[in-house]
N, C-alpha and C positions, 0 to 999 in steps of 0.2 A: 439181449440173450445172455441166457440165466451158465454158468461157472462151477465147478467144482470139480473137488476129489477127496480122495483120502487124504489121510494126515503120509505120509508116507512120497505123497503126492508120486507114488508111481500108478495110482488109473488116471486121470480127469474127465471132466465132460463136458457136455456143453448143453443144451436144449432151443431150440431159436423157437420156441415161444409159451408161452406163460402156462401154467399147467389149470386143467377145468378145476381141480378143486387145491388146498392146503389145510390135510390131517392131522389132529391132534390123536393121535389111539395111545388107547390106555392097557389093550387086549395082554397078555399075559405071556403069549405067542413075540409079544416086540422087546415086554418090563424084562426079555427072559435073553432076548438074541441080543435088543442093544446094552447087557449091563444098567439103567435108566428107566426111570418112574415111568415117563410118555415117552414116547418118538416122533415128530412130525414124518411127515410123508404127505409129498408135493406127487399128483397123479401127470401123464404125460402118455399122449402120443405117442409108443416109440420107434414112430421111423419124428423125428422129432427131440430125438437124448440121439446125442454121439458120443459113443468109451473110444480114450482112447483109455489102451489096459488091458489086461488080462485079470479076469475077475478068476473067483471059488463058488462055485454056486453049493447050497446047503439046502436040499428035499426034510425043509420042514415038518408041510404036512401033502395028501395024495398031490394038491396043488400048486402049493407053493414054496420061488426058489424064492434067496435069499442067498442075495451078493453079498460077498464081498473078497475086501481089499486081501490076495494072499498075503500079501508081505507084510503090515501090516491089523493085519484082523481087520477093519475100520468096515464099516455094513455101508453099501451102498443105496445098494439095488432088489425089488422085489417084486415077483413079479407071476399069474397066476391066471392063468388062461382060463379056467373056470371060470374066472367070478369075474376078473376085469380081459378079455384077450383082446390081442392087441395094444393093454397099454403097459404102463412100468409104472412102479413108485423110484420116488427117489429121497433117501433120506436131509429134506433140510439142514440137517446143524454139517453135515457135509459139502454144503453152499460158502461160495465166496462172501458171498454179503445172502441171511439167512432174512434181513430183512427186507426185501427188493421182496418178498412173499409171505404175508406178512395169514400163516392161519385163518381156515372157514369155520372149521365145527369142531369142536371135541367127538369123537365115537371112540365107542367100549368101556361108556363110562361106570358101565355094568361090571369090568373090572381092577377099574381107579383103586385103588389103594389108595384108604382111612383116609391119607396124612394128605398125602397133597394139592386137597378143595380146599384149604387153609394156607401153603403153603407164600402165600403170596402177602398176607399178615406178618410174619416170625419178619425177627433183623435182618437189614442188608451191611452186607462191607462191597466195598469199591474196588479191595482186593482182598486174598487173605491177615481176617484180622489179628494181630501177633494173639499172644498167648499171658 
C-alpha cells in the first residue's frame, strides 16, 4: 500500500497497487504548475487510488485537470480523460516514502531546462550550507 498527502495533511491518499510507471516530466506546464524544475508522476488506475479530503481542480488545458489541496496549495493529482482515460497521475514527491517507487523514465526532454541535465555534478550538502 502506497500512501501520501499534501503538506498540511488535509488531503491524504492510498494506492492499492504499484503504478504502471513513474515518469519525471520536464514539460513547461508541469514546471510552472509546481514551481519546480521537473515533476515526478506515477500513473495509476483511478480505481486503485482512494482519496480522503477535498481537492481543488484547475483546468490547465481543454482536457487536463490538476488537483491540489485548497488549504496549502500542494499539487497532488493530474487527470486527462482524453489521453489517460480511467487513470490518475500522482505527484510522487507527495508520497510518504517516495523511494518505494523509483522513476522509470524521463519525459518531455525537449522542454527540459538546460542546466538540469548536469545538476548531479553540482556540489552537494546534507543540509543548508552555512554562509
